[in-house]
LOKETOR-619489 format. One line per field, with one value per residue (C-alpha): z, x, y; residue number from 1; residue in three letters. Coordinates in steps of 0.5 Angstrom, whole numbers. Each point is the difference from the previous one (the first is absolute). Example, Ala and Ser with C-alpha at 12.3 -4.5 7.8 and 13.67 -1.06 7.14 Angstrom:
<rs>
pz: (16;-2) .
px: (25;2) .
py: (-9;7) .
pos: (1;2) .
code: (ALA;SER) .
</rs>
This chain:
<rs>
pz: (-140;3;4;2;2;4;4;2;2;4;3;2;3;4;3;2;4;3;3;2;3;4;4;1;6;-2;3;-3;-8;1;-5;-1;2;7;1;2;-2;3;-3;6;2;6;1;7;2;6;4;1;7;3;6;-5;-6;-1;-7;-5;-4;7;3;-6;-1;8;-1;-5;5;7;4;5;6;-4;-7;-5;-5;-7;-3;7;4;6;5;1;1;3;-3;5;5;0;6;5;6;4;8;5;1;-8;0;-1;-6;-1;-7;-2;-5;-6;1;-7;-2;-2;-2;-7;4;2;7;4;1;8;5;1;-7;1;6;-3;-6;4;4;-6;-2;7;1;-7;0;-7;-4;0;7;3;-3;6;5;0;4;5;-2;3;0;7;-3;-4;3;-3;4;-3;-7;-4;5;0;4;0;5;-2;5;0;-4;-7;-5;-3;-7;0;4;-5;-6;2;1;-7;-2;-3;6;4;-5;4;-2;1;7;-1;-7;2;6;-4;-4;6;-2;5;-4;2;1;4;3;4;-6;-5;1;-7;-3;-5;-3;0;-4;-6;2;3;6;-1;-1;-5;-7;-3;1;-2;-6;-2;1;-5;2;-6;-4;3;6;-1;5;-1;2;7;-2;8;2;5;-4;-6;-5;-6;-7;-3;1;0;0;-3;2;-5;2;-6;3;-6;-1;-8;0;5;-5;-6;3;2;-7;-3;6;3;6;3;4;-1;7;1;-7;-1;-4;-6;0;1;-6;-4;2;-2;-5;1;0;4;6;6;4;7;5;8;4;3;8;-1;1;-4;4;1;7;3;5;5;4;-2;-6;-4;0;8;-2;-1;-6;-4;1;-3;-5;-3;0;-4;-5;-2;-7;3;-7;-4;5;-1;-7;-3;5;2;-6;3;5;6;4;4;7;6;6;3;0;-7;-4;3;7;5;1;-7;-3;-7;2;-4;4;-5;-7;-4;2;-2;2;7;1;-1;5;5;-1;0;7;2;-2;-6;-6;-3;1;3;-2;3;-2;-1;0;-4;-2;-6;-2;-5;1;6;-4;-5;6;3;-7;0;7;-2;-6;4;6;-5;-2;7;1;4;-3;1;-1;-1;3;-3;5;0;5;5;0;0;6;5;-1;0;7;2;-1;-5;-6;-1;-5;-2;-5;3;0;6;0;6;4;1;-2;5;0;6;-4;-4;5;6;-5;-3;6;7;0;6;-4;-3;-7;-6;5;4;-6;-3;7;1;7;1;7;-2;-6;4;5;-5;-3;7;2;-6;1;6;-2;0;-4;-7;-3;6;-2;-7;2;4;-7;-4;5;0;-7;-1;5;-5;-6;3;4;-1;-3;-7;-7;-1;-8;-2;1;-6;-4;-1;-7;-2;-7;0;-5;-2;2;7;5;8;0;6;-1;7;3;3;-1;7;-2;-7;-1;-5;2;-3;-7;-6;-7;-6) .
px: (-40;-5;-3;7;1;-7;2;6;-4;-4;6;3;-7;-1;7;-1;-6;3;5;-5;-4;6;-1;-8;-3;-1;-7;-3;-1;4;2;7;-4;-1;8;4;8;5;7;6;6;-1;7;0;-6;2;-6;-7;0;-2;5;5;-1;4;2;-4;-4;-1;-3;-4;-3;-2;-4;-5;-1;0;-4;3;-3;1;1;2;-6;3;2;1;6;0;-4;-3;-7;-4;0;0;-1;-6;2;6;2;6;-1;2;7;1;3;-6;-4;-7;-2;-7;-1;-5;-4;-1;7;2;6;0;-1;-7;3;-2;5;1;4;3;3;3;3;3;2;4;3;3;3;4;1;3;4;1;2;-6;-1;3;-6;-4;5;3;-7;3;-6;1;-5;-2;-2;-5;-7;-7;-5;-6;-1;0;5;7;5;7;4;7;6;-1;-5;2;-3;-7;2;6;-3;-6;4;4;-6;-2;7;0;3;-6;-4;-5;1;-5;2;-4;3;7;0;-1;6;5;7;6;6;8;-2;-6;0;-6;-4;1;-7;-2;6;2;-7;-2;6;-4;-7;-5;-5;-3;-6;2;-3;4;1;7;-1;7;7;5;7;3;-6;-7;-4;-8;-5;-7;-6;-3;-7;-2;4;-3;1;5;-3;5;-2;3;0;8;6;7;6;5;8;3;6;2;-3;1;-4;-6;0;-1;-5;-4;0;-2;-6;3;0;-5;5;8;2;6;2;6;1;3;-6;-5;3;-1;-8;-1;-6;-2;-8;-1;4;0;6;-2;5;1;5;4;1;8;4;7;5;7;3;6;4;1;5;6;3;-3;-7;0;-2;-7;1;4;-6;-5;5;0;-8;0;5;-4;-3;-7;-4;6;-1;-7;-1;6;2;-7;-4;-5;-2;2;-2;5;-1;3;-3;1;-8;-2;-6;-6;2;-3;4;3;2;1;5;6;6;6;0;7;3;8;1;-3;4;7;-2;-2;7;4;-4;2;8;0;-1;6;-4;2;0;-5;-2;-7;-3;-5;-3;0;-7;-3;-2;5;7;-3;-3;7;3;-5;2;7;-1;-4;5;6;-3;1;7;-2;4;-4;3;-5;0;-5;-1;-5;-5;4;5;-4;-5;5;5;-6;-2;7;0;6;-2;1;-7;-4;-6;-5;-8;-5;-7;-5;-1;-8;-4;1;5;3;3;5;0;4;5;2;0;1;7;-2;-4;7;-2;1;1;5;3;2;2;-5;-1;-5;-4;-5;-3;1;-4;-6;0;-1;-5;-4;0;-4;-4;-8;-2;1;1;5;4;0;2;6;2;0;4;6;0;1;6;2;0;4;5;-1;5;-4;-1;-8;0;-7;-6;0;-7;-2;-3;-5;-2;-8;-4;-6;-5;2;-4;1;8;3;7;3;6;3;-2;-4;-5;-1;-8;-2;-8;-1;2;-5;1;-5) .
py: (-14;4;-6;-1;7;0;-6;3;6;-4;-4;6;3;-7;1;7;-2;-6;5;5;-6;-2;6;-1;-4;-7;0;6;2;6;4;4;6;-3;-1;6;-2;5;-1;2;-2;-5;-3;3;-5;-4;-1;1;0;7;-1;-1;3;7;0;4;-5;-4;6;2;-7;-1;7;-4;-6;2;6;4;4;6;2;5;1;0;7;3;-2;5;-3;-7;-2;-5;-7;-6;5;4;5;1;4;1;-1;6;-3;1;-7;-4;-1;-3;-2;-2;-5;0;-7;-1;-2;-7;-3;-4;-6;2;1;7;5;1;3;-6;-1;7;-2;-6;4;5;-5;-4;7;2;-8;-2;7;0;6;4;-1;6;4;-3;-1;7;1;-5;-5;-7;-6;3;6;-3;-1;-2;3;-3;-3;6;5;0;3;2;3;4;1;7;6;1;4;-2;1;-4;-6;0;0;-6;-4;2;-3;-7;-4;2;-4;-5;-7;-6;-3;-6;-2;2;-4;-6;1;1;-3;-2;3;0;8;-1;-7;1;2;6;3;-2;4;-6;-1;8;1;-3;0;5;0;7;4;4;2;-5;-8;-3;-5;-1;2;-3;3;4;0;2;1;-1;3;-1;5;-1;1;0;6;4;7;-1;-5;0;2;-5;-8;-1;4;-3;3;-2;0;5;2;4;7;-1;-6;3;5;-4;-5;6;3;-7;-1;-6;4;5;4;1;1;5;3;4;6;-4;-4;5;4;-6;0;7;1;-7;1;-7;2;5;2;1;3;1;2;-6;1;-1;6;1;4;1;-1;4;-2;6;-2;4;4;4;-4;2;7;1;6;-6;-4;5;2;-7;0;6;-3;-6;0;-2;1;-4;-6;0;1;-3;-6;-1;2;4;-6;4;6;4;0;4;-4;-7;-1;-3;2;-4;0;5;6;0;7;2;6;0;3;-1;1;0;7;-1;7;-1;-6;3;6;-5;-4;7;2;-7;1;-5;5;-5;-6;-6;-8;-5;-7;-3;-7;-3;-6;-3;-1;5;6;1;0;5;4;0;3;5;3;-1;5;5;0;1;7;2;-2;-7;-6;-6;-7;-5;-7;-5;-6;-6;0;-5;5;7;-1;-3;6;5;-3;0;8;-1;4;7;0;-5;-1;-3;-1;-2;-3;0;-6;2;6;5;6;-3;-5;5;5;-4;-3;7;4;-4;-2;-4;-5;-2;1;5;6;-4;-3;7;2;5;1;5;0;5;-4;-7;3;3;-7;-3;5;-2;-7;0;6;-2;7;-2;7;2;-6;1;7;-3;-4;7;4;-6;0;8;-1;-6;4;5;-3;-8;-5;-1;2;-2;-2;-2;-5;-5;0;-8;0;-6;-2;-1;-2;5;-6;0;5;1;-1;4;1;-1;3;-7;-7;-1;6;-4;-2;-4;-1;7;-2;-2;-2;3) .
pos: (1;2;3;4;5;6;7;8;9;10;11;12;13;14;15;16;17;18;19;20;21;22;23;24;25;26;27;28;29;30;31;32;33;34;35;36;37;38;39;40;41;42;43;44;45;46;47;48;49;50;51;52;53;54;55;56;57;58;59;60;61;62;63;64;65;66;67;68;69;70;71;72;73;74;75;76;77;78;79;80;81;82;83;84;85;86;87;88;89;90;91;92;93;94;95;96;97;98;99;100;101;102;103;104;105;106;107;108;109;110;111;112;113;114;115;116;117;118;119;120;121;122;123;124;125;126;127;128;129;130;131;132;133;134;135;136;137;138;139;140;141;142;143;144;145;146;147;148;149;150;151;152;153;154;155;156;157;158;159;160;161;162;163;164;165;166;167;168;169;170;171;172;173;174;175;176;177;178;179;180;181;182;183;184;185;186;187;188;189;190;191;192;193;194;195;196;197;198;199;200;201;202;203;204;205;206;207;208;209;210;211;212;213;214;215;216;217;218;219;220;221;222;223;224;225;226;227;228;229;230;231;232;233;234;235;236;237;238;239;240;241;242;243;244;245;246;247;248;249;250;251;252;253;254;255;256;257;258;259;260;261;262;263;264;265;266;267;268;269;270;271;272;273;274;275;276;277;278;279;280;281;282;283;284;285;286;287;288;289;290;291;292;293;294;295;296;297;298;299;300;301;302;303;304;305;306;307;308;309;310;311;312;313;314;315;316;317;318;319;320;321;322;323;324;325;326;327;328;329;330;331;332;333;334;335;336;337;338;339;340;341;342;343;344;345;346;347;348;349;350;351;352;353;354;355;356;357;358;359;360;361;362;363;364;365;366;367;368;369;370;371;372;373;374;375;376;377;378;379;380;381;382;383;384;385;386;387;388;389;390;391;392;393;394;395;396;397;398;399;400;401;402;403;404;405;406;407;408;409;410;411;412;413;414;415;416;417;418;419;420;421;422;423;424;425;426;427;428;429;430;431;432;433;434;435;436;437;438;439;440;441;442;443;444;445;446;447;448;449;450;451;452;453;454;455;456;457;458;459;460;461;462;463;464;465;466;467;468;469;470;471;472;473;474;475;476;477;478;479;480;481;482;483;484;485;486;487;488;489;490;491;492;493;494;495;496;497;498;499;500;501;502;503;504;505;506;507;508;509;510;511;512;513;514;515;516;517;518;519;520;521;522;523;524;525;526;527;528;529;530) .
code: (MET;ILE;ARG;LYS;MET;LEU;ASN;ALA;ILE;VAL;ALA;VAL;SER;MET;ALA;SER;SER;MET;VAL;ILE;LEU;ALA;PHE;VAL;PRO;GLN;THR;GLU;ALA;ALA;SER;ARG;LYS;ASP;VAL;LEU;VAL;VAL;GLY;MET;ALA;THR;SER;ASP;LEU;ILE;SER;LEU;ASP;PRO;ALA;LYS;ALA;PHE;GLU;PHE;SER;GLY;VAL;GLY;LEU;ILE;THR;GLN;MET;TYR;ASP;ARG;LEU;LEU;ASP;PHE;PRO;PRO;GLY;SER;TYR;GLU;THR;PRO;GLU;ALA;SER;LEU;ALA;LYS;SER;TRP;SER;VAL;GLY;SER;ASP;GLY;ARG;THR;TRP;THR;PHE;LYS;LEU;ARG;SER;ASP;ALA;LYS;PHE;HIS;SER;GLY;ASN;PRO;VAL;THR;ALA;GLU;ASP;VAL;VAL;TYR;SER;PHE;ALA;ARG;VAL;VAL;THR;LEU;LYS;ASP;GLN;PRO;SER;PHE;ILE;LEU;THR;GLN;PHE;GLY;ILE;THR;PRO;ASP;SER;LEU;LYS;ALA;VAL;ASP;ARG;HIS;THR;PHE;GLN;VAL;THR;LEU;ASP;GLN;PRO;TYR;ALA;GLY;GLY;ILE;PHE;LEU;ALA;CYS;LEU;ALA;ALA;GLY;VAL;ALA;SER;VAL;VAL;ASP;SER;LYS;ILE;VAL;LYS;GLN;HIS;VAL;LYS;ASN;THR;ASP;LYS;TYR;PRO;SER;GLY;ASP;MET;GLY;LEU;THR;TRP;LEU;SER;THR;ASN;SER;ALA;GLY;SER;GLY;SER;PHE;ILE;LEU;LYS;GLN;TRP;ALA;LYS;ASN;ASP;ARG;VAL;VAL;ILE;ASP;SER;ASN;ALA;ASP;HIS;TRP;ALA;HIS;VAL;PRO;LYS;VAL;LYS;ARG;VAL;VAL;ILE;LYS;GLU;ILE;ASN;GLU;ALA;THR;SER;ARG;ARG;LEU;GLN;VAL;GLU;LYS;GLY;ASP;ILE;ASP;ILE;ALA;TRP;GLU;LEU;PHE;PRO;ASP;GLN;VAL;LYS;ALA;LEU;GLN;GLY;ASN;GLN;ASP;LEU;ASN;ILE;GLN;LYS;PHE;PRO;GLY;THR;THR;ILE;TYR;TYR;MET;GLY;ILE;ASN;VAL;LYS;ALA;GLY;PRO;LEU;ALA;ASP;PRO;ARG;VAL;ARG;LYS;ALA;ILE;ARG;TYR;ALA;ILE;ASP;TYR;ASP;GLY;ILE;ILE;ASN;ASN;ILE;MET;GLY;GLY;ALA;ALA;LYS;GLN;ILE;ASN;THR;PHE;ILE;PRO;GLU;GLY;PHE;ALA;GLY;TYR;THR;SER;LYS;ILE;TYR;TYR;ARG;GLN;ASP;LEU;ASN;LYS;ALA;LYS;GLU;LEU;LEU;LYS;ALA;ALA;GLY;PHE;GLU;ASN;GLY;PHE;GLU;ILE;GLU;MET;ASP;THR;GLY;ASP;GLN;THR;PRO;ASN;PRO;GLU;LEU;ALA;GLN;SER;VAL;GLN;ASN;SER;LEU;ARG;LYS;ILE;GLY;VAL;THR;VAL;LYS;ILE;ASN;THR;LEU;VAL;SER;ALA;GLN;LEU;TRP;PRO;LYS;TYR;ARG;ALA;GLN;LYS;HIS;ASP;MET;ILE;MET;ALA;ARG;TRP;GLY;PRO;ASP;TYR;ASN;ASP;PRO;HIS;THR;ASN;ALA;GLN;PRO;PHE;THR;ASP;TYR;THR;ALA;ARG;GLN;LEU;SER;TRP;ARG;ASN;VAL;TYR;TYR;ASN;GLU;TRP;THR;SER;GLY;LEU;ILE;LYS;GLN;ALA;GLY;VAL;GLU;MET;ASP;GLN;LYS;ARG;ARG;ILE;GLY;LEU;TYR;GLN;GLN;ALA;ASN;GLN;VAL;ILE;GLN;GLU;ASP;GLY;PRO;TYR;VAL;PHE;LEU;PHE;GLN;PRO;LEU;TYR;GLN;TYR;GLY;VAL;ARG;ARG;ASN;ILE;ASP;GLY;PHE;TYR;PRO;PRO;PRO;SER;PHE;ASP;LEU;TRP;LYS;LEU;TYR;THR;ILE;SER;LYS;ASN) .
</rs>
């Protein structure tokens, strides 16, 4: 009997070892301590090509495999720093930017990184015109704008002067990753969409040609992505030999697997899962504010909502603490700015707390002491319906009756873009790591984004943002955004609710994990295992 039990134990141990070793490079006798396993929802992964990837998982993985001219260091997300470019300058015209490249950077193929590779990489983006291309084309960049002055000097000419902070932040975005032009050119394919050649788009969707800290080993769709350490990286050699990104779409499953030690990091846990892990001595819960902002949009075209006093009354009526504590389970923080924490210009000032008496006074002053009826549109995905119900309950206390319309995304967003809503429960996430990416949509109606959708045509705030877009002095530029925010808080068409906190379950033997506010700022090379 004892022998049978021992045999069973040995069999189980061998099976477990086989599972673990499946994650380990075949050519090395690496142990489990050399392999980092991260569990996350990766069902949105479509492409690993920097010119195409625009989903959370895609841009997060590109960050590991490619370098950019500039980058944000782990844990610091306000100002990009030197990466492939060791220095840069702008000409007297304010349009011509020159970047001096480091001479020791090499691609995974062993090819040196040159200015010609940068030219080719940017030309791919603006020629292919895929989803993230606007991050470069918004500056008027075309293939003719790009020049390799010499082997290690890259030059780009913009269509007009732009604020350096904005432009440099965009060069640190995933779409600005530098690809190995020699390798990519070997994999050009003629397709129906690109009969003259796809510039490697098809091949790069499932392969890598970068110079980053990790090398793509395997992408098994709907299962995992495996990346190996680039031991020859010029600066950031990873502390583990391999990283396995397991696709685990259910948060509960991520929680169970990190508890058992099957994974080392459980990506994005929700309040219920965090509560279940409290008291577990083998785990840490790490939190960092995400860059998404949840807000309520208000159409100011006509009726009661056209009066700024009514909009202000609505802001005072909201139970912000109840939303954060009861709906979000504490995994959020109130915010009264369109600039999220982690971006230059963020301010923690809170303009509005729930004050029902003040809300009623404002309604009375506006001539609506008897209240009114209004509709609110919301999506069908948690937490939006719950947020809408909370707002409905709060506004009922000041005499405003809210009818909630719950719509699927295919109905909700077209209605919002057509200015057909009264109020809408929505959220906004930045496209690149600079305050302009939020300031423009929230305050400049000429951009035809959020301000325009809510029929808020404010020439003053629009002018401030246009001025900020070309202001070269960073301090002065941030001041312009903050001026615009003060106007928006008093007069604007929004109720800013909260910035969510991303929560991660991390095994205690993991060091050097910096929780990122967004996937394209996620760095794995700092992480080690004890």
